N, C-alpha and C positions, 0 to 999 in steps of 0.2 A: 480384405484389407492388404494393402501394398507394404512393402518393407519399410518405407519411411514412416507410415502411419503406425505400424507396429512399434517401430523404435520410439516414436514420440509417445505413444500410449504406455510403453514401459518407463519412459522417463517421468511421465506424470505420476504413475504409480510409485516410483522411487522417490520422487519429490514428497509425496504424501508419507511415505515411510520416514523420510529424513525429518520432517517437520514434527511427526509424532515422536520420534526419538529425542529431538531437541526440546519439545514440550515436557517430556518425562524428566529430562535432565534439569530444566528450569524449575519444575515442581520440587524436585529434590533439593536443589540449591537455595530454594525459597526458605527451606527450614533453617539455613545457616545465617549468621550475621553478614550483612552486605558491606562491601568495600565499594564506596561511591567517589567518583572522580569527574570533576568539571572538564569539559572540553573548551568552550569559548566563554562560557558564563554559567551562573547558578541554575539556568533552565536547560542547559545543554549538557547532559550527563551521560556517564557510562559506568557500568558495574563489571564486576568479575563475570557475571552471569551472561552478559551481552558477549564478552570475550569468549567464554567457554562454549556458549551455544553457536558462536560463529565457527570456532575451531571444529565442532562436531560436523557442521554442515559442510564446510569446505573439505574436510577429510573424507566424508562420504562421496561427495562429487568427484574429487580428484582420484579416488580409487576406482569409481565406477566408470568415470567418463574423463579419463585423462586427457584426451584431446580437445576437451570443451574449455571455454574461457569462463572466468568467474569475476564478478564485481560485486563487493561486500563493504558494508558500512564501515566496520572497524579496522579494516586491513588495508584498504586501497588508497591511502594518501588523502590529499586535499580533496574535500567534497567538491569544490568547484570544478575540479578536474574531470569529475565524472560527467558533468553536462558537456564538456569539451569532448570527451570520449564517445558520447552517444550521438554526436553530430555526424560521426563516420564510424559506427560501432564495428568490431571486429566480425569478419565473416563467419559463417558456420553457427554452431550451437553455443550459447552462452547462458550462464545462470547468474541472476541478480538477486541478492539475499540480503535481508534484514533480519539479523538474529533476535533482536527484540525490539519491535516497532511500538513505542510508547513506553520508554525506559522510565520516565518521570511517573506514569501510572503504576508501573511495576514496583518502584521504590516506595510508593505510597499505599501499596497493597490494594490498588483499584484493579478490578477484574476486567480491564479493557487494554489489552495488549496482545501482541501476537508475533508469531514467527511467519515471515513472508518470503516466499521463493517464487520468482518469475523466471520462465524459461524463454529464451529469444533465439530466433533463427534468422540470420542475415539482417539483424536489426529490428526484426518484427517480433513482438511478443505472441507466443503460441500457446502457452500454458501459464496458469497461475494457481498457487496454493497459498492459503492464508489460515493460519490455525491459532486459536485462542485456547491455550492449554487449561486455563482455569475453568472456562465454561464447556470445554471439550466441543467447541463448534469449529468445524472445519469446512472452509469454502474453497471450492476449486472450480476452475473453467478452462475450457480448452477451445481454441479457434475452430469454428463450425461444430462444437460439440456440445454447447449449453454450458449453463452455470448451475452450481449446485451447492447446497448447504447440509452436510452430514448425509450425502447421497440423494437428497430430494431436490427436485428441480427448482429454481427460483426465477423471479421475474421482478423487474422494477415495479414501483408503485404506479397507480393510474391517476394520481391527481393532474388536473389538466391546466390549473391557474396557480400563479405564484402565491396567492394569498391563501391557497390550501396546502401550501408547501412547508414541511418541516425540513430545515436546512442544518447543515453541519459546516464548521470551519475550524481553523486553528492558527495558532501563532508560531511562526518560526521562531527559533531561539534569539535571533538577533532583532526580532520585532517586539519583544517583550518589553515594551516601554510605552510612556504616556501618550507619546505623538504617533503611535504605530498606525500604519496604513489599515491594519486590520480593524482597529477601533473606528475609523472612517468607514470602511466597509459595512461593518455592523451597523453603524449609524444610518447608512443608507438602506440596509435590508430592514431595519426595525419599522414595523407598521406595513411593510409591503409583503412580508411572508407570514406565515402563521407563527414561527418561533425559530429560534437558532440554538444549536447545541455545540458546545466546543468539549469533545470527549477525549481527544488527545492521542489517536493512533490512526494515521492516514489510511494505511492499508485496510485496517478494520472498518473505518468510516466508509471507505469507497464499497466495501462488502455490505454495509447497511444500506447504501443506495441500491445495490444490485438486488438485495432481498426486500425492498420496498419499506424498510424501516426508516430511512431517511428519503426525502424526495429529491434532494440535491446536495452538493458539497463543493466548496471552493477552498483553495489554499494557495498561498504564494510560498516560494522558498522550498519547494519540495525537491527531492533527489531521486534519482532512478530507482533505488532500493525501496523508496516509499510507495511507489506506484506501479512497479512492473508487474506485479502479480494482480492488483486490484483492477488495473486497466482492462485486462482481457476478460475478467470476470463480469465487470460492468457491461461491457460489449455483448457478451455472450447473454446476458440477462435482458437485453434489450435496451439498455440505456445509452447515453451519448456523453462523450468526453471531448473536451477541446482545451486550448489554452485561453486566456482571458481576452484575447483579441478575437476569439471566435474560430480560429483556425483548427485544423486537425492537430491533436495533441500528439507530441513527440516526446521521447524520453529525454531529450537535451532541453525541453522547456522547463522553466521554473515557475510557471503559473499554470494552474489547473482549475477547470470547472467541470464538473460532472453532475448528471441529472437523469431523470427517467425519460428524458428527451422532450417531453410535453412543455416543460417550463423553461427549457434551456434558453431559449432567445430572451425571454423576459428576465431571466436571472443575470444573463450577460449584460443586458441593457441597464439594469440597476448597478451592477458593479462597474460598468464603464464610467 
């Protein structure tokens, strides 16, 4: 193993350690009363748990890798700026983190939220770690190194046709309205696929595709921290990911379609 691979292996192990620490912190904070604040509306929320989890992750990364850049949900300003940043991402190694992906689920005590950490090199995802502290399920993937759930190799599902597919999607906060494009998309999918689930944590939903629990997933209005980790996990599990136009997905995109690859073109065709 050369020096670069050794360093990246250490980074992935450290990312696993960081999310485990953040998970333990979250489980402890769950015992206390929550302070809930709105960002843009009643569906776009943040809690002190998000903030403290992010502080822990940032502090660990800055201490261990002071030369690396960090992009995180609660700290780095306007979300739209994150898409612009990823058009020409900083060179070298970077960490893209979501301290609690699925905050609304967390607030309502639904056990479907995660800490998500993606590691990037020169704009390309190379490692991803997604951890649900309630179920103690830890997904990770590394470029050319496979995808795993709690250390066991995972692969996407084998459904060949869209009508065999269980799909996932979600509402961006700004689309939680009666005339939402998501409602139109679900109407198109209804009857074409086996069923649709809206579970509420994009990083975990991508991991459900990677592990074959979902056949596909689509979502508009996502940000780099929602997808940086899940992207590499899906790819290493044998799946496919693109934007809604069918082009190679980039972290600057705000439309995403992920699948087991077999149903990808059929899913794109219905969504278009």
